[in-house]
C-alpha positions, 0 to 999 in steps of 0.5 A: 370906046377906043380910038386915036386923035386925028385932028386938033384945033388948038385955038378953038379947044376941040378936036376929032377922034377916029374910033376903032370902029372907023367913026370920027367923033367930035370932042371939046376940051371940057370933055377931058378927064385927065391932063389938059388940052394943050398936052394932047397930040394927033395920033395919040391913043385915047379911051372915051365915052360918047353922048348925044351932042345937044347942039347937033344930031351927032354924038360927041366924045366925053370922059376923054383920057389916055388909053390904059397903059399909056402915060398920062400927060 
């Protein structure tokens, strides 16, 4: 899936991605596959996979990475 980071909560290590479909999806710093959480910024385009979040009835983004064609941080 593709989307843009819409919110980062740096002191807690998580954020939210708005998927191209319009869905807002939670992600945690441990779900990154490249770069580090501190290098992310709101508005950045990313690619990601989704999986069920075992702590809620929602999905979470995993394997979060810069969108193809963008420089990796």
